[in-house]
KEKE-3310 file (N, C-alpha, C; in steps of 0.2 Angstrom, whole numbers, plus 5000, padded with zeros to 4 digits):
npx = (4691:4690:4681:4688:4684:4688:4687:4674:4669:4674:4669:4656:4656:4662:4656:4653:4666:4671:4663:4666:4679:4678:4671:4678:4693:4710:4719:4712:4711:4721:4737:4749:4760:4757:4763:4772:4775:4765:4749:4739:4747:4752:4763:4762:4759:4749:4754:4761:4773:4785:4803:4815:4829:4839:4851:4866:4866:4856:4840:4839:4830:4832:4843:4845:4854:4853:4850:4853:4854:4845:4834:4821:4807:4803:4788:4774:4763:4752:4761:4772:4786:4791:4803:4811:4825:4840:4852:4868:4879:4874:4863:4852:4846:4832:4825:4813:4810:4805:4802:4800:4791:4793:4805:4814:4817:4821:4808:4805:4812:4812:4818:4820:4823:4827:4817:4817:4825:4839:4849:4855:4858:4873:4871:4858:4847:4840:4830:4822:4808:4796:4787:4769:4754:4739:4735:4733:4741:4758:4764:4777:4787:4800:4814:4817:4805:4798:4785:4780:4769:4765:4759:4757:4765:4775:4772:4772:4760:4758:4768:4773:4782:4783:4791:4791:4781:4785:4799:4808:4806:4812:4827:4843:4846:4838:4822:4810:4797:4784:4772:4754:4740:4722:4706:4703:4714:4730:4741:4754:4766:4775:4785:4796:4810:4809:4798:4784:4772:4757:4749:4735:4732:4725:4724:4722:4724:4735:4732:4731:4721:4719:4728:4738:4746:4760:4769:4785:4796:4805:4800:4800:4790:4777:4761:4745:4731:4714:4698:4685:4673:4661:4663:4670:4683:4699:4715:4730:4743:4760:4770:4783:4780:4767:4752:4741:4724:4716:4702:4700:4694:4694:4705:4703:4706:4702:4705:4718:4733:4745:4762:4778:4785:4792:4798:4802:4798:4783:4765:4755:4741:4728:4714:4702:4711:4724:4741:4753:4769:4772:4776:4783:4775:4758:4742:4727:4710:4698:4682:4664:4656:4664:4672:4688:4698:4710:4719:4730:4747:4764:4780:4790:4789:4797:4801:4814:4821:4814:4797:4784:4776:4761:4753:4742:4739:4749:4762:4776:4792:4807:4820:4834:4850:4847:4837:4824:4807:4793:4776:4761:4745:4735:4738:4751:4761:4777:4781:4791:4808:4821:4837:4843:4852:4861:4859:4844:4835:4826:4809:4803:4795:4781:4777:4769:4770:4782:4795:4804:4819:4830:4845:4855:4869:4869:4864:4853:4839:4829:4815:4806:4789:4780:4778:4788:4802:4818:4825:4822:4831:4833:4823:4827:4829:4837:4851:4861:4874:4876:4889:4897:4885:4871:4857:4843:4830:4813:4806:4796:4782:4776:4768:4772:4785:4800:4804:4818:4827:4844:4857:4863:4857:4842:4833:4826:4818:4814:4806:4805:4815:4815)
npy = (4796:4779:4771:4761:4745:4747:4761:4764:4758:4767:4779:4777:4776:4787:4798:4795:4793:4806:4814:4808:4813:4826:4829:4824:4828:4823:4829:4831:4818:4805:4811:4817:4817:4816:4815:4822:4839:4838:4835:4841:4845:4858:4863:4869:4869:4867:4866:4871:4879:4874:4872:4885:4886:4875:4863:4853:4849:4857:4856:4843:4829:4815:4806:4796:4783:4781:4768:4771:4783:4798:4811:4811:4815:4813:4804:4804:4794:4792:4786:4783:4784:4786:4782:4783:4775:4773:4763:4754:4749:4753:4760:4752:4746:4747:4754:4754:4761:4761:4770:4773:4787:4793:4789:4785:4773:4759:4751:4742:4737:4736:4729:4731:4727:4737:4738:4746:4760:4766:4776:4792:4809:4813:4821:4817:4803:4787:4786:4798:4803:4808:4797:4793:4791:4784:4782:4769:4762:4762:4771:4769:4777:4777:4784:4775:4771:4762:4756:4753:4745:4745:4738:4746:4739:4734:4724:4717:4722:4725:4726:4737:4738:4751:4753:4742:4741:4753:4755:4765:4775:4789:4799:4807:4814:4809:4804:4813:4816:4815:4803:4805:4802:4799:4795:4780:4780:4782:4793:4794:4804:4803:4811:4814:4813:4801:4788:4795:4799:4799:4791:4783:4773:4759:4759:4748:4736:4738:4739:4747:4761:4772:4779:4792:4799:4809:4824:4822:4828:4834:4833:4837:4840:4837:4829:4836:4832:4837:4843:4851:4865:4859:4846:4838:4827:4831:4832:4841:4845:4849:4854:4855:4864:4869:4869:4857:4851:4837:4825:4815:4803:4799:4803:4813:4828:4844:4857:4868:4877:4885:4889:4896:4886:4882:4867:4860:4864:4861:4865:4876:4875:4885:4887:4892:4895:4893:4892:4893:4888:4895:4905:4913:4916:4911:4915:4906:4906:4895:4893:4894:4888:4878:4881:4889:4904:4915:4925:4934:4936:4935:4939:4942:4934:4922:4905:4895:4880:4875:4873:4885:4892:4895:4906:4913:4929:4929:4923:4913:4913:4905:4911:4908:4907:4909:4919:4924:4928:4938:4938:4947:4939:4944:4952:4948:4956:4960:4961:4960:4956:4944:4939:4924:4915:4902:4886:4879:4864:4858:4860:4873:4873:4880:4885:4889:4903:4905:4902:4887:4883:4872:4870:4865:4864:4860:4870:4877:4888:4900:4909:4924:4927:4937:4953:4968:4974:4982:4980:4969:4958:4956:4947:4935:4924:4914:4904:4890:4879:4863:4851:4843:4839:4836:4843:4839:4835:4838:4845:4837:4840:4836:4829:4840:4842:4844:4835:4829:4823:4819:4815:4805:4804:4803:4815:4821:4836:4845:4855:4850:4838:4826)
npz = (4915:4919:4932:4945:4954:4967:4967:4965:4977:4987:4983:4986:5000:5005:5010:5024:5029:5028:5036:5048:5049:5049:5060:5070:5071:5067:5076:5088:5093:5102:5109:5097:5083:5067:5054:5040:5045:5054:5062:5054:5043:5044:5051:5063:5081:5095:5107:5123:5134:5129:5129:5127:5127:5119:5118:5118:5131:5138:5143:5138:5136:5132:5122:5108:5098:5081:5068:5055:5042:5037:5031:5034:5045:5062:5068:5079:5089:5102:5115:5108:5097:5080:5068:5052:5044:5033:5026:5023:5009:4997:5000:5002:5013:5023:5037:5050:5065:5082:5096:5114:5120:5132:5139:5129:5126:5115:5107:5096:5081:5063:5048:5031:5013:4999:4984:4973:4965:4973:4973:4979:4982:4990:5002:5005:5008:5007:5016:5015:5014:5026:5037:5039:5048:5053:5066:5069:5061:5053:5040:5030:5019:5006:4997:4987:4982:4989:4999:5015:5026:5043:5059:5075:5083:5076:5067:5051:5039:5025:5010:4997:4982:4973:4962:4955:4945:4940:4934:4930:4939:4948:4952:4950:4962:4972:4979:4989:4993:5005:5011:5012:5022:5023:5029:5022:5013:5005:4999:4987:4980:4966:4957:4944:4932:4926:4926:4930:4942:4951:4965:4972:4986:4994:5011:5019:5012:5003:4990:4973:4971:4962:4949:4942:4928:4927:4923:4916:4926:4940:4956:4974:4983:4995:4995:5000:5008:5010:5014:5006:5007:5004:5009:5001:4997:4994:4985:4985:4974:4972:4958:4946:4937:4940:4950:4956:4959:4964:4964:4978:4978:4965:4958:4948:4940:4947:4948:4942:4941:4931:4931:4937:4947:4964:4966:4978:4992:5001:4998:5008:5019:5027:5036:5025:5015:5003:5001:4989:4983:4971:4957:4966:4980:4979:4984:4986:4987:4995:4990:4996:4987:4982:4973:4967:4970:4964:4975:4978:4971:4976:4971:4979:4990:4990:4994:5000:5002:5012:5018:5018:5033:5040:5051:5063:5057:5048:5036:5035:5028:5023:5016:5005:5012:5025:5029:5037:5033:5036:5031:5027:5027:5021:5010:5005:5008:5014:5032:5042:5043:5047:5051:5053:5049:5040:5031:5025:5025:5032:5037:5047:5064:5072:5089:5104:5101:5096:5084:5079:5072:5063:5057:5043:5046:5060:5068:5079:5080:5089:5087:5091:5088:5091:5100:5105:5097:5096:5084:5070:5070:5083:5087:5087:5099:5104:5100:5096:5091:5087:5089:5076:5069:5058:5053:5044:5044:5047:5063:5076:5087:5102:5118:5126:5121:5110:5096:5087:5073:5069:5057:5064:5077:5088:5096:5111:5118:5132:5144:5157:5159:5166)
capx = (4694:4685:4682:4689:4680:4689:4685:4667:4668:4676:4664:4649:4656:4667:4653:4654:4672:4672:4659:4670:4685:4676:4668:4684:4700:4716:4722:4708:4712:4726:4742:4754:4762:4756:4765:4776:4772:4760:4743:4736:4752:4753:4769:4760:4757:4746:4758:4763:4778:4791:4809:4818:4836:4840:4858:4868:4864:4850:4833:4839:4827:4836:4846:4846:4857:4849:4853:4855:4854:4839:4831:4814:4806:4799:4781:4772:4757:4752:4767:4777:4788:4793:4808:4814:4832:4842:4859:4871:4884:4870:4857:4846:4843:4827:4823:4808:4811:4800:4805:4796:4792:4795:4812:4818:4819:4819:4803:4806:4816:4811:4823:4818:4828:4824:4816:4818:4832:4842:4854:4853:4863:4877:4868:4852:4847:4834:4825:4820:4801:4793:4781:4763:4750:4732:4734:4733:4747:4763:4765:4784:4789:4807:4816:4817:4798:4795:4780:4779:4763:4766:4755:4761:4769:4780:4770:4771:4753:4759:4774:4773:4787:4780:4795:4790:4778:4788:4806:4812:4805:4818:4832:4850:4847:4834:4815:4809:4790:4781:4765:4748:4734:4716:4702:4706:4718:4736:4743:4761:4768:4782:4786:4803:4812:4808:4791:4782:4765:4754:4745:4731:4733:4721:4728:4721:4727:4740:4730:4730:4714:4719:4735:4738:4752:4762:4774:4792:4800:4807:4796:4801:4785:4773:4754:4741:4724:4710:4691:4682:4667:4656:4665:4673:4690:4703:4722:4734:4750:4764:4774:4788:4777:4760:4749:4735:4720:4712:4698:4704:4691:4695:4711:4701:4708:4696:4708:4725:4736:4752:4767:4785:4785:4797:4796:4805:4794:4776:4760:4752:4733:4726:4707:4700:4716:4730:4747:4757:4776:4771:4778:4785:4769:4752:4737:4721:4704:4693:4675:4659:4653:4668:4677:4694:4699:4716:4718:4736:4754:4770:4786:4795:4788:4800:4804:4820:4820:4809:4790:4781:4772:4756:4752:4738:4738:4755:4765:4783:4796:4814:4824:4841:4855:4844:4834:4817:4803:4786:4772:4754:4741:4729:4740:4757:4767:4782:4780:4797:4813:4826:4843:4845:4858:4861:4856:4839:4831:4821:4804:4803:4788:4779:4773:4770:4771:4789:4797:4810:4822:4835:4849:4860:4876:4868:4862:4846:4837:4822:4813:4799:4784:4776:4782:4791:4809:4822:4826:4819:4836:4833:4818:4831:4829:4842:4855:4866:4876:4878:4895:4897:4878:4868:4849:4839:4823:4808:4805:4789:4780:4771:4769:4776:4792:4802:4808:4822:4832:4849:4859:4865:4853:4835:4833:4819:4820:4808:4807:4806:4818:4814)
capy = (4790:4774:4770:4754:4743:4751:4768:4764:4757:4773:4784:4775:4776:4792:4803:4794:4794:4813:4816:4806:4817:4833:4830:4822:4828:4819:4833:4830:4812:4805:4816:4814:4821:4810:4815:4828:4845:4837:4831:4844:4847:4865:4864:4873:4865:4871:4864:4877:4877:4871:4875:4890:4884:4868:4862:4846:4848:4861:4853:4837:4823:4809:4806:4789:4782:4778:4763:4773:4790:4800:4817:4810:4818:4808:4805:4802:4791:4790:4786:4780:4789:4782:4785:4779:4776:4769:4762:4749:4752:4755:4763:4747:4743:4751:4753:4758:4760:4763:4771:4775:4794:4796:4787:4784:4765:4756:4746:4738:4739:4732:4730:4728:4728:4741:4735:4751:4764:4768:4781:4798:4814:4811:4824:4814:4796:4783:4787:4805:4805:4807:4793:4795:4786:4785:4781:4762:4759:4767:4770:4772:4778:4778:4786:4769:4771:4756:4758:4748:4746:4741:4740:4750:4734:4732:4718:4719:4721:4724:4730:4738:4741:4754:4753:4735:4743:4759:4754:4771:4780:4791:4803:4806:4817:4805:4806:4814:4817:4811:4801:4808:4797:4802:4790:4773:4781:4785:4796:4795:4808:4801:4815:4813:4813:4795:4786:4800:4797:4800:4786:4782:4766:4757:4758:4741:4731:4740:4739:4753:4764:4775:4781:4797:4800:4816:4826:4820:4833:4832:4837:4834:4842:4832:4830:4838:4830:4841:4843:4858:4867:4854:4840:4834:4826:4833:4831:4846:4842:4855:4851:4860:4870:4869:4866:4853:4848:4831:4822:4810:4796:4796:4806:4818:4835:4848:4864:4868:4883:4884:4894:4894:4883:4879:4860:4857:4865:4859:4871:4876:4877:4887:4888:4892:4898:4889:4896:4889:4890:4896:4912:4916:4913:4913:4914:4904:4905:4890:4897:4890:4884:4872:4884:4892:4910:4918:4932:4938:4933:4939:4937:4943:4929:4916:4901:4891:4873:4874:4875:4891:4891:4900:4906:4919:4933:4930:4917:4914:4910:4905:4912:4905:4911:4909:4925:4923:4934:4937:4941:4947:4934:4948:4954:4945:4961:4958:4965:4960:4951:4943:4935:4918:4912:4894:4883:4875:4859:4856:4865:4875:4873:4885:4883:4894:4910:4905:4897:4883:4881:4868:4871:4859:4864:4859:4876:4878:4895:4901:4916:4926:4929:4943:4957:4973:4974:4988:4979:4962:4953:4954:4942:4928:4923:4909:4900:4885:4875:4856:4849:4838:4836:4838:4843:4839:4833:4843:4842:4835:4842:4832:4828:4846:4842:4844:4829:4831:4818:4821:4809:4800:4803:4806:4819:4824:4842:4846:4859:4845:4832:4820)
capz = (4918:4921:4939:4947:4959:4973:4967:4967:4984:4990:4981:4989:5007:5007:5014:5031:5031:5028:5041:5054:5050:5050:5067:5075:5067:5071:5082:5094:5096:5106:5107:5092:5077:5063:5047:5039:5047:5060:5061:5048:5038:5045:5055:5069:5086:5101:5113:5127:5139:5126:5131:5123:5126:5116:5116:5120:5138:5140:5142:5134:5140:5130:5115:5106:5092:5075:5065:5049:5041:5034:5032:5036:5051:5067:5070:5086:5091:5109:5119:5104:5092:5075:5063:5047:5042:5028:5026:5018:5004:4992:5003:5000:5019:5025:5044:5053:5072:5087:5103:5119:5120:5139:5141:5123:5125:5108:5108:5091:5074:5057:5042:5024:5008:4994:4978:4968:4964:4979:4973:4981:4983:4996:5008:5007:5010:5005:5021:5015:5015:5032:5037:5041:5052:5055:5073:5070:5057:5051:5033:5029:5012:5005:4990:4982:4981:4993:5004:5020:5031:5049:5064:5080:5087:5071:5063:5044:5036:5018:5007:4990:4979:4967:4956:4951:4939:4937:4936:4929:4943:4952:4948:4953:4969:4976:4980:4996:4994:5010:5009:5016:5023:5025:5028:5020:5007:5006:4992:4986:4974:4963:4951:4942:4925:4923:4927:4934:4943:4958:4966:4979:4988:5000:5017:5022:5008:4999:4983:4970:4970:4956:4947:4936:4925:4928:4918:4918:4929:4947:4962:4980:4987:4997:4994:5005:5008:5013:5012:5004:5011:5003:5012:4996:4999:4988:4986:4982:4972:4969:4953:4944:4933:4941:4956:4954:4965:4961:4969:4982:4977:4958:4955:4943:4941:4948:4947:4940:4939:4928:4933:4939:4954:4967:4967:4984:4997:5000:4999:5015:5020:5033:5035:5018:5011:5001:4999:4984:4981:4963:4955:4973:4983:4977:4988:4983:4992:4994:4991:4999:4982:4980:4967:4969:4967:4966:4979:4976:4970:4978:4969:4985:4995:4987:4998:4998:5002:5018:5016:5022:5038:5041:5059:5064:5051:5044:5034:5036:5023:5024:5010:5005:5016:5032:5030:5039:5031:5038:5026:5029:5023:5017:5003:5003:5009:5020:5038:5045:5041:5052:5048:5057:5046:5039:5025:5028:5022:5037:5038:5054:5067:5077:5095:5110:5099:5094:5079:5080:5066:5063:5050:5040:5050:5067:5072:5081:5082:5092:5085:5094:5083:5093:5104:5102:5097:5093:5077:5069:5072:5090:5088:5088:5106:5106:5095:5098:5086:5089:5086:5071:5068:5052:5053:5038:5045:5051:5070:5078:5093:5106:5125:5129:5120:5103:5094:5081:5072:5065:5053:5069:5083:5089:5102:5114:5122:5136:5150:5163:5156:5170)
cpx = (4689:4686:4683:4684:4681:4687:4678:4665:4669:4671:4657:4650:4660:4663:4653:4661:4674:4669:4663:4676:4683:4674:4674:4690:4705:4719:4718:4708:4718:4732:4746:4756:4762:4758:4770:4772:4766:4754:4739:4740:4753:4760:4768:4757:4754:4749:4761:4769:4784:4798:4812:4826:4836:4848:4860:4867:4858:4844:4833:4836:4830:4838:4848:4850:4853:4853:4855:4853:4847:4837:4824:4813:4802:4792:4779:4765:4756:4759:4773:4779:4792:4798:4810:4821:4834:4850:4862:4875:4880:4863:4851:4843:4839:4825:4817:4809:4806:4803:4799:4797:4795:4802:4817:4820:4817:4814:4804:4810:4814:4816:4820:4824:4824:4823:4817:4825:4833:4846:4851:4859:4867:4874:4862:4853:4841:4828:4824:4813:4799:4787:4775:4759:4743:4730:4734:4739:4752:4764:4772:4786:4796:4808:4816:4810:4795:4791:4778:4773:4765:4761:4760:4765:4774:4778:4769:4764:4754:4765:4772:4779:4785:4784:4795:4786:4781:4796:4811:4810:4810:4822:4838:4850:4843:4827:4814:4801:4787:4774:4760:4743:4728:4710:4705:4711:4724:4738:4751:4762:4775:4783:4794:4804:4810:4800:4788:4774:4763:4749:4741:4731:4728:4725:4728:4724:4733:4739:4730:4723:4714:4727:4735:4745:4754:4768:4781:4797:4800:4802:4798:4795:4780:4765:4750:4734:4720:4702:4688:4676:4661:4658:4668:4681:4694:4711:4726:4741:4753:4769:4779:4785:4770:4758:4742:4731:4716:4707:4701:4701:4693:4701:4709:4703:4702:4699:4715:4727:4743:4756:4774:4785:4791:4795:4799:4800:4787:4771:4758:4744:4732:4719:4705:4705:4722:4735:4752:4764:4776:4771:4779:4780:4763:4746:4730:4716:4700:4686:4670:4656:4658:4673:4683:4695:4706:4716:4724:4742:4759:4776:4791:4795:4791:4803:4810:4818:4814:4802:4788:4777:4767:4753:4748:4737:4744:4757:4772:4787:4803:4817:4831:4845:4852:4841:4826:4812:4796:4782:4765:4750:4736:4732:4747:4763:4771:4781:4787:4802:4819:4831:4845:4851:4858:4858:4851:4836:4825:4816:4803:4796:4787:4775:4774:4772:4779:4790:4804:4813:4829:4839:4853:4866:4875:4866:4855:4845:4830:4820:4806:4795:4780:4780:4785:4799:4812:4823:4824:4824:4836:4827:4821:4833:4835:4845:4860:4867:4879:4884:4894:4890:4876:4860:4846:4832:4819:4807:4798:4788:4775:4773:4773:4783:4793:4806:4812:4827:4838:4851:4861:4860:4846:4835:4826:4822:4813:4810:4809:4808:4816:4807)
cpy = (4785:4772:4762:4752:4746:4758:4769:4763:4764:4779:4783:4777:4782:4797:4802:4795:4802:4816:4814:4811:4824:4834:4828:4822:4825:4822:4833:4823:4811:4809:4813:4820:4816:4811:4821:4835:4844:4835:4834:4847:4855:4867:4869:4868:4870:4870:4871:4874:4873:4875:4880:4888:4876:4867:4854:4844:4851:4858:4847:4831:4817:4810:4798:4788:4779:4773:4765:4780:4792:4807:4817:4812:4812:4809:4802:4799:4789:4791:4783:4785:4784:4786:4780:4780:4772:4768:4756:4753:4756:4759:4758:4744:4749:4749:4757:4756:4764:4764:4774:4783:4796:4795:4786:4777:4763:4750:4740:4741:4734:4734:4727:4730:4731:4737:4740:4755:4767:4774:4788:4803:4812:4815:4821:4807:4793:4785:4795:4807:4804:4802:4796:4790:4788:4784:4773:4759:4764:4765:4773:4771:4779:4781:4781:4768:4764:4759:4752:4750:4742:4743:4744:4746:4732:4726:4721:4717:4721:4728:4731:4741:4744:4754:4747:4737:4750:4759:4760:4776:4782:4796:4804:4809:4813:4808:4808:4816:4813:4809:4805:4802:4801:4796:4783:4774:4784:4787:4797:4799:4806:4804:4815:4813:4806:4793:4790:4799:4799:4794:4786:4775:4765:4755:4751:4736:4732:4740:4746:4755:4767:4777:4786:4798:4807:4818:4824:4825:4832:4837:4833:4836:4836:4834:4832:4836:4834:4840:4850:4859:4862:4847:4835:4833:4827:4832:4837:4844:4849:4851:4857:4865:4871:4867:4863:4851:4843:4829:4816:4803:4794:4798:4811:4825:4840:4856:4863:4875:4882:4890:4892:4892:4881:4872:4856:4858:4863:4865:4871:4878:4879:4890:4887:4895:4893:4893:4891:4892:4891:4904:4916:4913:4916:4910:4912:4903:4899:4893:4892:4886:4878:4875:4887:4899:4912:4925:4936:4933:4938:4936:4938:4937:4922:4911:4898:4884:4871:4876:4881:4888:4896:4900:4913:4922:4933:4923:4918:4910:4910:4905:4909:4910:4912:4916:4923:4929:4932:4941:4942:4943:4938:4950:4952:4950:4959:4963:4965:4955:4950:4938:4930:4915:4904:4892:4878:4870:4857:4862:4867:4874:4879:4882:4888:4901:4910:4900:4894:4881:4877:4868:4865:4858:4862:4865:4876:4885:4895:4908:4918:4929:4935:4947:4963:4973:4980:4987:4971:4957:4951:4949:4935:4928:4919:4906:4896:4881:4868:4854:4843:4834:4839:4837:4844:4838:4839:4840:4840:4838:4838:4831:4834:4846:4843:4838:4831:4825:4821:4815:4804:4798:4805:4809:4821:4830:4844:4851:4855:4838:4826:4817)
cpz = (4921:4928:4940:4952:4965:4973:4968:4974:4988:4989:4985:4997:5010:5011:5022:5033:5032:5034:5048:5055:5051:5057:5072:5071:5071:5077:5088:5097:5101:5104:5102:5087:5071:5056:5046:5040:5052:5057:5055:5043:5038:5048:5061:5075:5092:5107:5117:5131:5136:5128:5125:5122:5124:5114:5118:5127:5141:5138:5138:5138:5138:5123:5114:5099:5087:5071:5058:5048:5038:5036:5034:5044:5056:5067:5076:5086:5098:5112:5115:5098:5086:5070:5058:5046:5036:5029:5021:5013:4999:4994:5002:5007:5022:5032:5046:5061:5076:5093:5108:5120:5127:5140:5135:5122:5118:5110:5102:5085:5069:5052:5036:5019:5002:4988:4972:4968:4970:4979:4975:4981:4990:5003:5010:5008:5007:5010:5021:5016:5023:5032:5039:5045:5053:5062:5075:5066:5055:5044:5031:5021:5011:4998:4985:4980:4984:4999:5009:5025:5037:5054:5070:5084:5082:5067:5056:5042:5029:5016:5000:4987:4973:4961:4952:4945:4936:4938:4934:4934:4948:4948:4953:4960:4974:4977:4987:4998:4999:5009:5014:5016:5025:5024:5027:5014:5008:4999:4992:4979:4972:4956:4950:4935:4922:4923:4932:4935:4950:4959:4972:4980:4994:5006:5020:5019:5004:4991:4980:4969:4963:4955:4941:4934:4926:4923:4921:4920:4937:4951:4968:4985:4989:4996:5000:5004:5012:5011:5011:5008:5010:5005:5006:4997:4993:4990:4982:4981:4969:4965:4951:4940:4934:4948:4953:4960:4961:4967:4972:4980:4970:4955:4949:4945:4941:4947:4946:4938:4937:4931:4935:4946:4957:4969:4973:4990:4996:5001:5007:5015:5027:5033:5028:5013:5009:4999:4995:4983:4973:4962:4962:4977:4980:4982:4985:4988:4990:4995:4993:4994:4979:4975:4971:4966:4969:4969:4977:4974:4972:4976:4974:4990:4992:4992:4996:4998:5007:5016:5021:5027:5040:5048:5060:5058:5047:5041:5034:5031:5024:5017:5010:5008:5023:5034:5031:5037:5034:5034:5029:5024:5019:5010:5001:5004:5015:5026:5042:5042:5046:5050:5054:5055:5045:5033:5028:5023:5026:5037:5046:5057:5071:5083:5100:5107:5097:5088:5080:5073:5067:5057:5049:5044:5057:5071:5073:5083:5084:5091:5088:5088:5085:5098:5101:5103:5094:5086:5076:5070:5079:5092:5089:5095:5108:5100:5099:5092:5089:5085:5082:5070:5062:5053:5047:5039:5048:5058:5071:5085:5096:5113:5128:5127:5112:5102:5088:5080:5068:5060:5058:5075:5083:5096:5104:5119:5125:5142:5157:5160:5160:5168)
residu = (MET:LYS:MET:THR:THR:LEU:GLN:LYS:LYS:TYR:ALA:ALA:GLY:PHE:GLY:LEU:ILE:LEU:PHE:THR:PHE:ALA:THR:THR:PRO:LEU:SER:ALA:GLN:GLN:PRO:GLY:TRP:ARG:GLY:PHE:ARG:GLY:ASN:GLU:ALA:THR:GLY:VAL:SER:GLU:GLN:LYS:GLY:LEU:PRO:VAL:GLU:ILE:SER:ASP:THR:ASP:ASN:LEU:ALA:TRP:LYS:VAL:GLU:LEU:PRO:GLY:ARG:GLY:PRO:SER:GLY:PRO:ILE:VAL:VAL:GLY:ASP:ARG:ILE:PHE:VAL:THR:CYS:SER:GLY:GLY:ALA:GLY:GLU:ASP:GLN:LEU:TYR:VAL:VAL:CYS:PHE:ASP:VAL:ASN:GLN:GLY:HIS:LYS:LEU:TRP:GLN:ARG:LYS:PHE:ARG:ALA:THR:GLY:ARG:CYS:PHE:CYS:HIS:PRO:LEU:SER:ALA:ASN:ALA:ALA:PRO:THR:PRO:CYS:THR:ASP:GLY:GLU:SER:VAL:PHE:ALA:PHE:PHE:SER:SER:ASN:ASP:LEU:VAL:CYS:LEU:ASP:LEU:ASP:GLY:ASN:LEU:LYS:TRP:PHE:ARG:GLY:LEU:ALA:VAL:ASP:HIS:PRO:LYS:ALA:GLY:HIS:ASP:THR:GLY:MET:SER:SER:SER:PRO:ALA:VAL:TYR:GLY:ASP:THR:ILE:VAL:CYS:GLN:VAL:GLU:ASN:GLN:GLY:ASP:SER:PHE:VAL:THR:ALA:ILE:ASP:LYS:ASN:THR:GLY:ALA:THR:ILE:TRP:GLU:ILE:GLU:ARG:ALA:ARG:ASP:ALA:SER:TRP:SER:SER:PRO:ILE:ILE:PHE:ALA:ASP:ALA:ASN:GLN:ARG:ALA:LEU:CYS:LEU:LEU:ASN:SER:ALA:ASP:ARG:ALA:THR:ILE:VAL:GLU:LEU:VAL:THR:GLY:LYS:THR:VAL:TRP:GLU:LYS:MET:GLY:ARG:SER:ASN:PRO:ILE:PRO:SER:PRO:SER:ILE:ALA:GLY:ASN:GLU:ILE:TYR:LEU:PRO:LEU:ASP:GLY:THR:THR:ALA:ILE:GLN:LEU:ASN:ASP:ASP:GLY:SER:PHE:SER:GLU:ARG:TRP:THR:SER:SER:ARG:ALA:THR:ALA:GLY:SER:ALA:SER:ASN:VAL:VAL:TYR:ASN:GLU:SER:PHE:TYR:SER:LEU:ALA:ARG:GLY:GLY:VAL:LEU:ASN:CYS:PHE:ASN:VAL:ALA:ASP:GLY:GLU:ARG:THR:TRP:GLN:SER:ARG:VAL:GLY:GLY:GLN:PHE:TRP:SER:THR:PRO:ILE:ILE:ALA:ASP:ASP:ARG:MET:TYR:LEU:PHE:ALA:GLN:ASP:GLY:LYS:VAL:SER:VAL:VAL:ALA:LEU:SER:GLY:SER:PHE:ALA:ASN:ASP:ASP:GLU:ARG:VAL:LEU:TYR:THR:HIS:THR:PHE:THR:ASP:GLU:VAL:PHE:LEU:ALA:SER:PRO:ALA:VAL:SER:HIS:GLY:ALA:ILE:PHE:ILE:ARG:SER:ASP:LYS:TYR:LEU:TYR:LYS:PHE:ALA:LYS:ASP:PRO:ALA)
# end
């Protein structure tokens, strides 16, 4: 692949970028939740003191109405929380909304018109991908493959309609892969039965750095950007029949494994281990020399639509029907199973040694991950079902609170609502 001028610029300057990120990770900067599954795409927070009881009244700090629908999760930067929504008869109206974290006051709202294909499954919406941020800008991506860059005050920096160059990008159920940002690069995974591709975009200008063609098959999984032991920036892609790792600078493939993949959940990375939703779950080790080794594959550890979450020496997988399974990271063997019930599209989060799960039918469950119990179903500490609510988005954790959006509202739950 021939390097563009932008690629050469990134190759020359990326050592400094990686050094900056390696010594000062996003999680060590101002408080926040900066993308799908948090600052490091793990779904795990170090926050303590979160409430166990979550209901229409219990520990409800505030609740605000949203201008449109969307399975996209909220993100947090400092004292601001950002949400994307979509609406209109054809889902062609795109919203980015900013609220004050403390009181829930709306600070600003921006509206755009989609340029790409807007059709989605009735359960989903154009605002399906969760936005991401570098702490200075918000990058909002939509199922119509429109990418919007705004500063934290809502000023438009640039707008890219990726479907202008790829008019057949999309499929009948809608896209939902969330973008990822690292250094000066945003990665968008647009894998579908039409124009299928993955692209890296300069976050400052919106210009394309590289683009790679992908197999014409649907994937709703989100890319994960990480650095290996040699501080090489890499991007992990989960597709319908394979997992691929490419160089962030060039888009060149450095590792690939074929298999039967679940193209809805995203992979998980913890330390030097990668957990792929491939042939059930496949564990890959990142070696010190930059190579990759397969450790084990477990067909029993098959996730549903929610992504697996890795925590301490275990990883947790939500099977269809609302069965929560705990597996050992050493060998992929199941250690316990608990029936929480419900259909899940939202990926759960872990904080304070507990898992918080939000089901499609409005049911919230809180599960203890440690302690002794007479049976594993007793690990479910609390449940509550919200009336006439639909939870499809993954929650965010910041400021000692849990933020969750439904199709209608954005909620904040905290032990001290005042």
